[in-house]
N, CA, C and O atoms as CSV, one atom per row, in Angstrom:
chain,resi,resn,atom,element,x,y,z
A,1,UNK,N,N,12.500,-1.074,-65.344
A,1,UNK,CA,C,11.754,0.008,-64.722
A,1,UNK,C,C,11.896,-0.096,-63.199
A,1,UNK,O,O,11.864,-1.186,-62.628
A,2,UNK,N,N,12.048,1.014,-62.588
A,2,UNK,CA,C,12.203,1.069,-61.135
A,2,UNK,C,C,10.831,1.175,-60.479
A,2,UNK,O,O,10.075,2.105,-60.762
A,3,UNK,N,N,10.510,0.229,-59.610
A,3,UNK,CA,C,9.203,0.190,-58.961
A,3,UNK,C,C,9.272,0.591,-57.486
A,3,UNK,O,O,8.227,0.663,-56.839
A,4,UNK,N,N,10.424,0.849,-56.941
A,4,UNK,CA,C,10.538,1.177,-55.520
A,4,UNK,C,C,9.691,2.394,-55.164
A,4,UNK,O,O,9.661,3.382,-55.898
A,5,UNK,N,N,8.997,2.305,-54.017
A,5,UNK,CA,C,8.197,3.416,-53.492
A,5,UNK,C,C,7.156,3.937,-54.480
A,5,UNK,O,O,6.964,5.149,-54.584
A,6,UNK,N,N,6.485,3.053,-55.203
A,6,UNK,CA,C,5.534,3.473,-56.235
A,6,UNK,C,C,4.067,3.258,-55.881
A,6,UNK,O,O,3.197,3.866,-56.505
A,7,UNK,N,N,3.766,2.412,-54.900
A,7,UNK,CA,C,2.378,2.024,-54.680
A,7,UNK,C,C,1.892,2.358,-53.271
A,7,UNK,O,O,2.628,2.215,-52.294
A,8,UNK,N,N,0.642,2.804,-53.187
A,8,UNK,CA,C,0.003,3.059,-51.897
A,8,UNK,C,C,-0.503,1.762,-51.280
A,8,UNK,O,O,-0.578,1.636,-50.058
A,9,UNK,N,N,-0.850,0.798,-52.132
A,9,UNK,CA,C,-1.412,-0.468,-51.681
A,9,UNK,C,C,-0.823,-1.614,-52.495
A,9,UNK,O,O,-0.761,-1.550,-53.723
A,10,UNK,N,N,-0.395,-2.653,-51.803
A,10,UNK,CA,C,-0.025,-3.913,-52.440
A,10,UNK,C,C,-1.025,-4.942,-51.923
A,10,UNK,O,O,-1.079,-5.223,-50.726
A,11,UNK,N,N,-1.811,-5.496,-52.834
A,11,UNK,CA,C,-2.842,-6.467,-52.481
A,11,UNK,C,C,-2.432,-7.824,-53.027
A,11,UNK,O,O,-2.270,-7.984,-54.237
A,12,UNK,N,N,-2.264,-8.793,-52.155
A,12,UNK,CA,C,-1.875,-10.143,-52.553
A,12,UNK,C,C,-2.896,-11.112,-52.006
A,12,UNK,O,O,-3.167,-11.127,-50.805
A,13,UNK,N,N,-3.472,-11.933,-52.895
A,13,UNK,CA,C,-4.515,-12.872,-52.485
A,13,UNK,C,C,-4.186,-14.275,-52.952
A,13,UNK,O,O,-3.736,-14.485,-54.078
A,14,UNK,N,N,-4.416,-15.220,-52.077
A,14,UNK,CA,C,-4.363,-16.638,-52.399
A,14,UNK,C,C,-3.061,-17.071,-53.080
A,14,UNK,O,O,-3.090,-17.816,-54.059
A,15,UNK,N,N,-1.944,-16.615,-52.572
A,15,UNK,CA,C,-0.653,-16.958,-53.153
A,15,UNK,C,C,0.160,-17.887,-52.270
A,15,UNK,O,O,1.231,-18.333,-52.680
A,16,UNK,N,N,-0.315,-18.192,-51.071
A,16,UNK,CA,C,0.490,-18.954,-50.128
A,16,UNK,C,C,1.005,-20.256,-50.734
A,16,UNK,O,O,2.149,-20.644,-50.495
A,17,UNK,N,N,0.174,-20.925,-51.509
A,17,UNK,CA,C,0.591,-22.193,-52.108
A,17,UNK,C,C,1.394,-21.982,-53.390
A,17,UNK,O,O,1.897,-22.946,-53.967
A,18,UNK,N,N,1.517,-20.748,-53.835
A,18,UNK,CA,C,2.274,-20.458,-55.046
A,18,UNK,C,C,3.763,-20.305,-54.798
A,18,UNK,O,O,4.554,-20.309,-55.741
A,19,UNK,N,N,4.152,-20.168,-53.532
A,19,UNK,CA,C,5.556,-19.998,-53.182
A,19,UNK,C,C,5.937,-21.015,-52.117
A,19,UNK,O,O,5.117,-21.394,-51.281
A,20,UNK,N,N,7.161,-21.441,-52.156
A,20,UNK,CA,C,7.638,-22.325,-51.096
A,20,UNK,C,C,7.942,-21.488,-49.855
A,20,UNK,O,O,8.049,-20.264,-49.922
A,21,UNK,N,N,8.077,-22.162,-48.746
A,21,UNK,CA,C,8.354,-21.465,-47.486
A,21,UNK,C,C,9.619,-20.615,-47.593
A,21,UNK,O,O,9.672,-19.509,-47.056
A,22,UNK,N,N,10.618,-21.120,-48.273
A,22,UNK,CA,C,11.884,-20.383,-48.394
A,22,UNK,C,C,11.785,-19.178,-49.329
A,22,UNK,O,O,12.637,-18.291,-49.267
A,23,UNK,N,N,10.772,-19.122,-50.191
A,23,UNK,CA,C,10.609,-17.990,-51.116
A,23,UNK,C,C,9.849,-16.813,-50.502
A,23,UNK,O,O,9.921,-15.695,-51.012
A,24,UNK,N,N,9.129,-17.058,-49.420
A,24,UNK,CA,C,8.297,-16.016,-48.836
A,24,UNK,C,C,9.056,-14.800,-48.312
A,24,UNK,O,O,8.592,-13.681,-48.532
A,25,UNK,N,N,10.188,-14.948,-47.635
A,25,UNK,CA,C,10.876,-13.738,-47.153
A,25,UNK,C,C,11.205,-12.745,-48.273
A,25,UNK,O,O,11.021,-11.540,-48.103
A,26,UNK,N,N,11.684,-13.239,-49.402
A,26,UNK,CA,C,11.993,-12.350,-50.524
A,26,UNK,C,C,10.715,-11.731,-51.100
A,26,UNK,O,O,10.701,-10.550,-51.447
A,27,UNK,N,N,9.643,-12.524,-51.203
A,27,UNK,CA,C,8.383,-12.007,-51.736
A,27,UNK,C,C,7.843,-10.869,-50.876
A,27,UNK,O,O,7.417,-9.841,-51.402
A,28,UNK,N,N,7.860,-11.047,-49.566
A,28,UNK,CA,C,7.368,-10.007,-48.661
A,28,UNK,C,C,8.281,-8.779,-48.718
A,28,UNK,O,O,7.801,-7.646,-48.701
A,29,UNK,N,N,9.570,-9.001,-48.784
A,29,UNK,CA,C,10.507,-7.877,-48.894
A,29,UNK,C,C,10.237,-7.066,-50.167
A,29,UNK,O,O,10.314,-5.837,-50.152
A,30,UNK,N,N,9.923,-7.750,-51.254
A,30,UNK,CA,C,9.610,-7.055,-52.509
A,30,UNK,C,C,8.312,-6.269,-52.406
A,30,UNK,O,O,8.201,-5.181,-52.971
A,31,UNK,N,N,7.334,-6.806,-51.694
A,31,UNK,CA,C,6.082,-6.064,-51.498
A,31,UNK,C,C,6.353,-4.744,-50.798
A,31,UNK,O,O,5.832,-3.700,-51.189
A,32,UNK,N,N,7.174,-4.804,-49.761
A,32,UNK,CA,C,7.486,-3.581,-49.026
A,32,UNK,C,C,8.426,-2.661,-49.797
A,32,UNK,O,O,8.385,-1.446,-49.602
A,33,UNK,N,N,9.262,-3.206,-50.659
A,33,UNK,CA,C,10.162,-2.373,-51.463
A,33,UNK,C,C,9.372,-1.471,-52.407
A,33,UNK,O,O,9.728,-0.306,-52.586
A,34,UNK,N,N,8.313,-1.989,-53.008
A,34,UNK,CA,C,7.555,-1.201,-53.978
A,34,UNK,C,C,6.522,-0.292,-53.331
A,34,UNK,O,O,5.902,0.530,-54.006
A,35,UNK,N,N,6.337,-0.438,-52.031
A,35,UNK,CA,C,5.341,0.341,-51.299
A,35,UNK,C,C,5.860,1.738,-50.974
A,35,UNK,O,O,7.018,1.912,-50.593
A,36,UNK,N,N,4.982,2.735,-51.131
A,36,UNK,CA,C,5.322,4.098,-50.721
A,36,UNK,C,C,5.383,4.154,-49.195
A,36,UNK,O,O,4.777,3.316,-48.527
A,37,UNK,N,N,6.099,5.119,-48.636
A,37,UNK,CA,C,6.072,5.294,-47.184
A,37,UNK,C,C,4.620,5.477,-46.713
A,37,UNK,O,O,3.844,6.196,-47.343
A,38,UNK,N,N,4.271,4.835,-45.624
A,38,UNK,CA,C,2.919,4.841,-45.052
A,38,UNK,C,C,1.909,4.079,-45.914
A,38,UNK,O,O,0.703,4.180,-45.691
A,39,UNK,N,N,2.400,3.314,-46.898
A,39,UNK,CA,C,1.510,2.485,-47.711
A,39,UNK,C,C,1.078,1.245,-46.948
A,39,UNK,O,O,1.517,1.012,-45.822
A,40,UNK,N,N,0.214,0.451,-47.568
A,40,UNK,CA,C,-0.385,-0.711,-46.920
A,40,UNK,C,C,-0.143,-1.968,-47.755
A,40,UNK,O,O,-0.334,-1.967,-48.971
A,41,UNK,N,N,0.281,-3.037,-47.085
A,41,UNK,CA,C,0.339,-4.361,-47.697
A,41,UNK,C,C,-0.847,-5.140,-47.160
A,41,UNK,O,O,-1.035,-5.240,-45.948
A,42,UNK,N,N,-1.641,-5.688,-48.055
A,42,UNK,CA,C,-2.820,-6.463,-47.682
A,42,UNK,C,C,-2.641,-7.893,-48.176
A,42,UNK,O,O,-2.510,-8.129,-49.377
A,43,UNK,N,N,-2.635,-8.839,-47.251
A,43,UNK,CA,C,-2.487,-10.247,-47.589
A,43,UNK,C,C,-3.783,-10.966,-47.247
A,43,UNK,O,O,-4.299,-10.810,-46.140
A,44,UNK,N,N,-4.312,-11.742,-48.168
A,44,UNK,CA,C,-5.557,-12.483,-47.930
A,44,UNK,C,C,-5.361,-13.923,-48.368
A,44,UNK,O,O,-4.987,-14.189,-49.510
A,45,UNK,N,N,-5.613,-14.838,-47.466
A,45,UNK,CA,C,-5.459,-16.264,-47.754
A,45,UNK,C,C,-6.720,-17.002,-47.341
A,45,UNK,O,O,-7.587,-16.434,-46.678
A,46,UNK,N,N,-6.822,-18.232,-47.720
A,46,UNK,CA,C,-7.995,-19.043,-47.396
A,46,UNK,C,C,-7.982,-19.439,-45.922
A,46,UNK,O,O,-6.925,-19.587,-45.310
A,47,UNK,N,N,-9.149,-19.603,-45.384
A,47,UNK,CA,C,-9.303,-20.102,-44.026
A,47,UNK,C,C,-9.604,-21.589,-44.139
A,47,UNK,O,O,-10.526,-21.968,-44.861
A,48,UNK,N,N,-8.858,-22.440,-43.449
A,48,UNK,CA,C,-9.137,-23.882,-43.535
A,48,UNK,C,C,-10.574,-24.190,-43.120
A,48,UNK,O,O,-11.007,-23.824,-42.028
A,49,UNK,N,N,-11.302,-24.864,-43.999
A,49,UNK,CA,C,-12.691,-25.175,-43.690
A,49,UNK,C,C,-12.820,-26.416,-42.837
A,49,UNK,O,O,-13.887,-26.669,-42.278
A,50,UNK,N,N,-11.747,-27.207,-42.721
A,50,UNK,CA,C,-11.858,-28.419,-41.911
A,50,UNK,C,C,-12.108,-28.090,-40.440
A,50,UNK,O,O,-12.420,-28.972,-39.640
A,51,UNK,N,N,-11.968,-26.817,-40.098
A,51,UNK,CA,C,-12.251,-26.402,-38.735
A,51,UNK,C,C,-13.748,-26.174,-38.537
A,51,UNK,O,O,-14.211,-25.997,-37.411
A,52,UNK,N,N,-14.500,-26.179,-39.636
A,52,UNK,CA,C,-15.937,-25.956,-39.560
A,52,UNK,C,C,-16.680,-27.282,-39.592
A,52,UNK,O,O,-16.394,-28.138,-40.428
A,53,UNK,N,N,-17.623,-27.449,-38.691
A,53,UNK,CA,C,-18.418,-28.678,-38.648
A,53,UNK,C,C,-19.354,-28.771,-39.842
A,53,UNK,O,O,-19.876,-29.848,-40.129
A,54,UNK,N,N,-19.578,-27.664,-40.545
A,54,UNK,CA,C,-20.504,-27.647,-41.671
A,54,UNK,C,C,-19.841,-27.943,-43.007
A,54,UNK,O,O,-20.525,-27.965,-44.030
A,55,UNK,N,N,-18.560,-28.166,-43.033
A,55,UNK,CA,C,-17.873,-28.433,-44.296
A,55,UNK,C,C,-18.346,-29.758,-44.868
A,55,UNK,O,O,-18.399,-30.764,-44.160
A,56,UNK,N,N,-18.691,-29.757,-46.154
A,56,UNK,CA,C,-19.141,-30.972,-46.818
A,56,UNK,C,C,-17.977,-31.791,-47.341
A,56,UNK,O,O,-16.816,-31.432,-47.142
A,57,UNK,N,N,-18.287,-32.890,-48.011
A,57,UNK,CA,C,-17.238,-33.792,-48.488
A,57,UNK,C,C,-16.350,-33.147,-49.542
A,57,UNK,O,O,-15.153,-33.434,-49.590
A,58,UNK,N,N,-16.907,-32.276,-50.394
A,58,UNK,CA,C,-16.086,-31.602,-51.404
A,58,UNK,C,C,-15.066,-30.682,-50.736
A,58,UNK,O,O,-13.903,-30.646,-51.135
A,59,UNK,N,N,-15.501,-29.943,-49.727
A,59,UNK,CA,C,-14.579,-29.056,-49.026
A,59,UNK,C,C,-13.564,-29.852,-48.217
A,59,UNK,O,O,-12.414,-29.435,-48.081
A,60,UNK,N,N,-13.979,-30.990,-47.681
A,60,UNK,CA,C,-13.041,-31.843,-46.953
A,60,UNK,C,C,-11.941,-32.311,-47.902
A,60,UNK,O,O,-10.768,-32.322,-47.531
A,61,UNK,N,N,-12.309,-32.697,-49.119
A,61,UNK,CA,C,-11.313,-33.120,-50.121
A,61,UNK,C,C,-10.433,-31.940,-50.515
A,61,UNK,O,O,-9.223,-32.094,-50.682
A,62,UNK,N,N,-11.027,-30.782,-50.663
A,62,UNK,CA,C,-10.290,-29.556,-50.979
A,62,UNK,C,C,-9.230,-29.298,-49.913
A,62,UNK,O,O,-8.070,-29.035,-50.231
A,63,UNK,N,N,-9.637,-29.374,-48.649
A,63,UNK,CA,C,-8.695,-29.159,-47.547
A,63,UNK,C,C,-7.601,-30.215,-47.535
A,63,UNK,O,O,-6.441,-29.908,-47.260
A,64,UNK,N,N,-7.958,-31.441,-47.827
A,64,UNK,CA,C,-6.968,-32.522,-47.875
A,64,UNK,C,C,-5.905,-32.231,-48.934
A,64,UNK,O,O,-4.712,-32.413,-48.692
A,65,UNK,N,N,-6.346,-31.777,-50.103
A,65,UNK,CA,C,-5.399,-31.443,-51.175
A,65,UNK,C,C,-4.516,-30.253,-50.796
A,65,UNK,O,O,-3.312,-30.264,-51.052
A,66,UNK,N,N,-5.116,-29.228,-50.187
A,66,UNK,CA,C,-4.328,-28.077,-49.763
A,66,UNK,C,C,-3.332,-28.462,-48.678
A,66,UNK,O,O,-2.185,-28.017,-48.707
A,67,UNK,N,N,-3.753,-29.282,-47.723
A,67,UNK,CA,C,-2.836,-29.723,-46.671
A,67,UNK,C,C,-1.646,-30.460,-47.281
A,67,UNK,O,O,-0.508,-30.258,-46.858
A,68,UNK,N,N,-1.899,-31.300,-48.260
A,68,UNK,CA,C,-0.823,-32.038,-48.926
A,68,UNK,C,C,0.102,-31.066,-49.676
A,68,UNK,O,O,1.325,-31.190,-49.620
A,69,UNK,N,N,-0.496,-30.111,-50.370
A,69,UNK,CA,C,0.296,-29.134,-51.109
A,69,UNK,C,C,1.129,-28.283,-50.147
A,69,UNK,O,O,2.312,-28.048,-50.393
A,70,UNK,N,N,0.516,-27.822,-49.053
A,70,UNK,CA,C,1.262,-27.039,-48.067
A,70,UNK,C,C,2.434,-27.827,-47.495
A,70,UNK,O,O,3.524,-27.287,-47.305
A,71,UNK,N,N,2.201,-29.101,-47.225
A,71,UNK,CA,C,3.279,-29.957,-46.722
A,71,UNK,C,C,4.414,-30.073,-47.731
A,71,UNK,O,O,5.587,-30.029,-47.361
A,72,UNK,N,N,4.066,-30.221,-48.998
A,72,UNK,CA,C,5.068,-30.320,-50.058
A,72,UNK,C,C,5.897,-29.045,-50.155
A,72,UNK,O,O,7.087,-29.095,-50.465
A,73,UNK,N,N,5.262,-27.894,-49.888
A,73,UNK,CA,C,5.952,-26.612,-49.967
A,73,UNK,C,C,6.712,-26.255,-48.689
A,73,UNK,O,O,7.369,-25.215,-48.625
A,74,UNK,N,N,6.624,-27.110,-47.680
A,74,UNK,CA,C,7.371,-26.873,-46.441
A,74,UNK,C,C,6.588,-26.198,-45.346
A,74,UNK,O,O,7.172,-25.792,-44.341
A,75,UNK,N,N,5.265,-26.061,-45.505
A,75,UNK,CA,C,4.417,-25.435,-44.484
A,75,UNK,C,C,3.799,-26.499,-43.596
A,75,UNK,O,O,2.588,-26.711,-43.646
A,76,UNK,N,N,4.585,-27.161,-42.800
A,76,UNK,CA,C,4.071,-28.211,-41.923
A,76,UNK,C,C,3.744,-27.662,-40.566
A,76,UNK,O,O,3.297,-28.403,-39.691
């Protein structure tokens, strides 16, 4: 099925760790390929909580795991 120029909105959430750094250019190109002219691509990712002084130990561990995963995927 041909999906080019079919969507007004492409919404992508929390996928940054699902693709390696080298896979992102193709993923973004595909988002724009399926978008109608004047359509919108919306990307939403997590905000690192380690920047917040209020982050508890569970969130600190969460950030540690994400940092390790991002490093493994080439996002250093």
